[in-house]
Structures are given as C-alpha cells and as structure tokens.
FIDOKE-917701 format. One record per residue (C-alpha): residue number from 1; x, z, y; residue in three letters. Coordinates in nm, 2 decimals. Layout:
BEGIN
num | X | Z | Y | residuo
NUM | X | Z | Y | ALA
...
END
This chain:
BEGIN
num | X | Z | Y | residuo
1 | -14.09 | 15.52 | 22.12 | GLN
2 | -13.85 | 15.23 | 22.08 | VAL
3 | -13.79 | 15.13 | 21.73 | LEU
4 | -13.54 | 14.87 | 21.80 | ARG
5 | -13.44 | 14.64 | 22.08 | GLU
6 | -13.68 | 14.35 | 22.16 | PRO
7 | -13.55 | 14.04 | 21.96 | GLY
8 | -13.32 | 14.24 | 21.73 | ALA
9 | -13.37 | 14.18 | 21.36 | PRO
10 | -13.53 | 14.45 | 21.16 | TYR
11 | -13.36 | 14.42 | 20.81 | LEU
12 | -13.41 | 14.77 | 20.65 | GLY
13 | -13.48 | 15.13 | 20.63 | ASP
14 | -13.39 | 15.30 | 20.96 | PRO
15 | -13.24 | 15.59 | 20.79 | LEU
16 | -13.06 | 15.38 | 20.53 | GLU
17 | -13.01 | 15.01 | 20.69 | PRO
18 | -12.83 | 14.89 | 20.38 | SER
19 | -13.15 | 14.91 | 20.17 | ARG
20 | -13.40 | 14.64 | 20.28 | PRO
21 | -13.76 | 14.72 | 20.33 | MET
22 | -14.04 | 14.51 | 20.19 | PRO
23 | -14.13 | 14.19 | 20.40 | LEU
24 | -14.47 | 14.33 | 20.50 | HIS
25 | -14.32 | 14.65 | 20.62 | VAL
26 | -14.06 | 14.45 | 20.83 | GLN
27 | -14.35 | 14.26 | 20.98 | ARG
28 | -14.53 | 14.58 | 21.05 | MET
29 | -14.22 | 14.73 | 21.23 | ALA
30 | -14.19 | 14.40 | 21.45 | VAL
31 | -14.57 | 14.42 | 21.52 | GLU
32 | -14.55 | 14.79 | 21.61 | THR
33 | -14.27 | 14.74 | 21.85 | GLN
34 | -14.44 | 14.42 | 22.01 | THR
35 | -14.77 | 14.62 | 22.05 | THR
36 | -14.61 | 14.91 | 22.22 | ALA
37 | -14.43 | 14.69 | 22.45 | THR
38 | -14.73 | 14.50 | 22.55 | ASN
39 | -14.91 | 14.81 | 22.60 | LEU
40 | -14.66 | 14.96 | 22.82 | LYS
41 | -14.66 | 14.66 | 23.03 | ARG
42 | -15.04 | 14.63 | 23.08 | LEU
43 | -15.05 | 15.01 | 23.16 | SER
44 | -14.78 | 14.96 | 23.41 | GLU
45 | -14.96 | 14.66 | 23.56 | PHE
46 | -15.28 | 14.87 | 23.58 | ILE
47 | -15.15 | 15.19 | 23.71 | HIS
48 | -14.86 | 15.07 | 23.94 | ASP
49 | -14.93 | 14.73 | 24.04 | GLY
50 | -15.07 | 14.62 | 24.36 | GLU
51 | -15.19 | 14.29 | 24.22 | THR
52 | -15.43 | 14.47 | 24.00 | PHE
53 | -15.63 | 14.62 | 24.29 | ARG
54 | -15.67 | 14.27 | 24.43 | THR
55 | -15.85 | 14.14 | 24.12 | LEU
56 | -16.23 | 14.12 | 24.09 | PRO
57 | -16.38 | 14.45 | 23.96 | VAL
58 | -16.51 | 14.29 | 23.64 | LEU
59 | -16.16 | 14.16 | 23.55 | GLU
60 | -16.03 | 14.52 | 23.63 | GLN
61 | -16.28 | 14.67 | 23.41 | GLN
62 | -16.20 | 14.42 | 23.13 | LEU
63 | -15.81 | 14.49 | 23.15 | MET
64 | -15.88 | 14.87 | 23.14 | VAL
65 | -16.10 | 14.82 | 22.83 | GLN
66 | -15.83 | 14.59 | 22.68 | GLN
67 | -15.57 | 14.87 | 22.74 | LYS
68 | -15.79 | 15.13 | 22.56 | ASP
69 | -15.85 | 14.91 | 22.27 | GLU
70 | -15.48 | 14.82 | 22.25 | MET
71 | -15.41 | 15.20 | 22.26 | THR
72 | -15.63 | 15.25 | 21.96 | GLU
73 | -15.47 | 14.96 | 21.78 | TYR
74 | -15.13 | 15.09 | 21.84 | ALA
75 | -15.23 | 15.43 | 21.71 | LYS
76 | -15.36 | 15.28 | 21.38 | THR
77 | -15.06 | 15.05 | 21.35 | LEU
78 | -14.81 | 15.34 | 21.39 | SER
79 | -14.98 | 15.55 | 21.14 | LEU
80 | -14.97 | 15.26 | 20.89 | ARG
81 | -14.60 | 15.20 | 20.98 | TYR
82 | -14.52 | 15.57 | 20.92 | CYS
83 | -14.71 | 15.57 | 20.58 | MET
84 | -14.52 | 15.27 | 20.47 | ALA
85 | -14.18 | 15.44 | 20.56 | LEU
86 | -14.29 | 15.73 | 20.35 | LEU
87 | -14.39 | 15.51 | 20.05 | ALA
88 | -14.09 | 15.26 | 20.08 | TYR
89 | -13.82 | 15.46 | 20.26 | GLY
END
C-alpha cells in the first residue's frame, strides 16, 4: 500500500494532516514507504525479469534470500508504524 508519493514530504497525521507527528514517526513513515518500494522492485526483478535468470545461481539465491529478509523487515516496520499511529495519531 502506498502511504504517499515517493519524494513527497510527510508532515503529519494521515487522517489529520494539520497535526504534526513526532519526528521519529515521520522518519518511520518514510522508511516504511522506501522499504516497500525497494521490496516491490526487487520482487519484480526476480519474478518478471529476464536478467535475473542470466545471473549466476548463487547470486540468484542470495537475491531471493534478500527479498525474504526484506519482507520480514517490512512487516515489522509496518507494525511499528501502525502502533505509532495509534499512539500518536
């Protein structure tokens, strides 16, 4: 899910933009979006790209492992961000 357009500033509560969120929550929002975007690009490269199939097998395996680990990181980060929205929103 897209939280904001890439590069757009994040200044406040998504439900009440006039009320600023704490800086650490703003950074978390940006990191959540960046991670989701990077994970989507990596997944597309692995699943849809002809280039991926031309890479050495070890590199392919490492990229799949990276995707799996990024997925877990994205889940944890998303949960933290949701908790922060509940706490500060």
